[in-house]
N, C-alpha and C positions, 0 to 999 in steps of 0.2 A: 605380484602377490597372489597366492593361490586362495580361492574361496574355501570357506569352511565346508568340509564334506557333509552331505546329508546324513542324518542319524539313521534313517531308514531309507532304503532304496525302493520301498513298496509304493506303487502308484497305480491307481485304477485307470485303465485305458478307456473304458466305455463311459461316454458322457451320461448315459441313462443310469448306469449302475452307480456312478459317483453322485448323481443327483439324488437317487433314492437313499443312499447311505447318509448323505448330509441331511435329508429330510428326517430320517430316523434319529440322527443326532439331535436335531432341533426339537423333535418330538420328545425325546428323553429329557432335554433341558426344560421344556415347557411343562412336562408332567411333574418334574421335580418342583418347579416353582408353584404349580397349582396345588400340589400336596402341602407345601409349606403355607400357602394361603389358606387352605382348609384347616390346617393345624393351628395357625395363629389367629384366625378370625372366627367370627360367629356364623360364617356362611355354611349352609347345609349342603349336603351332596345333591339335593334336588335342584339347587340354584346354580349348579356348576355347568350345565349343558351348554350355554353360550360360550363359556370360557373354553370348553373342550373343542368346540367347533372353531374357535379363534386360534387355538393352538394348532389344530390340524391345517387350517388355512395358512398360517404363518410358516409351518414346516413345509408345506407343499410349495409355497412361494419361494422359500429359500432353496429347495431342491430344484425347482424349475430354473431359478437364477443360475445355480452352479452348473446344471447340465447344459443350458444354452450357452453359457460363457465358455464352457469347455468345447462345445460343438462348434461354435462360431458362426452358425447359420441356422435359418429356419427356427427362430427363437420360440415363437408361440407354439408351434407344433411339437418341438422337442420338450418344452416345458409342460405342455398338456399331457404328453405321453408319460413324462416323469410323474406328474400328479396322479394319473390313472394307475400307474404301477404302484405308487405309494399307497393309494386308497385300497387297491387289491391286497397289498401286503398287510395293511392294518386290518382289513376285514377278514382276511384269512386267519390272521392271528387271533382275532376276536372270536371267530367261529370255533377254532380249535381249542382255545383256552377256556372260554366261558359259555359255549353253546348259545350264542346270541341269536335271538329270534329276528325274523325279517320285519322291520318297521319302516316308517317313512324316513327315519334318520339315515338309513343306509344309502338310498339314492341321493339324499341331501349331501352326505359326505362325499360321494363320488363326484357330484357336480361341483361342490366346493373345491375339492382337491384339483380337479381338472381346470377350473376357472383360475384359481390362484396360481397353479403351476404355469398356466399360459401367461399370466401377467408377469410372473417372475421370469419366465423365458424371454418375454419382450424386453425386460430391463437387462437381463443378463447377456443377451446376444450383442448388445451395444457397448459392452464393457470389455476390457481385456485387450491384450496385444495380439491375440490370435485370431483377430477378425480376418476373414477371407473375402476377397472381392466377389461380388455376384457375377455369374456368367450368363 
C-alpha cells in the first residue's frame, strides 16, 4: 500500500529557521488568546505585561524545542540561539512598527527568550527519532 502523498513538499531544512517560524506561530496564537482575554474580561492593558512575557517565554520554549529536535544534538545551545534570534526578530519588528524606546523590558525579553529557548532545546533534543550518537 502506498502512503498518502504530502499535500505540500515544502520543508524548512534549517533547524534554527524552523524553530523561529514555530516561535512566531505560537506568538500569534498567544497574542490572539490574549486579545480575546482583554476583550472578554475586565483586565486593563496595564495589567497585561506579565501575560505578554509569558507568551514570549512559551513561544521561545516551543521554538527551542522544535529547533533542537530537528538538530538532534547540542540542545541547549541550539535552543538558546533560536530564542535569541526570536527576541531579535520581535524587537526589530517592535522598533520598526512602533518606534519602541529602550527600557528595562528589552533586556528582560532577551534573557527570557534565551533562557526558555535553552530549556526547550534541552527537552527537544531528547525527543524524536533523529537523535544522533555523540562522538
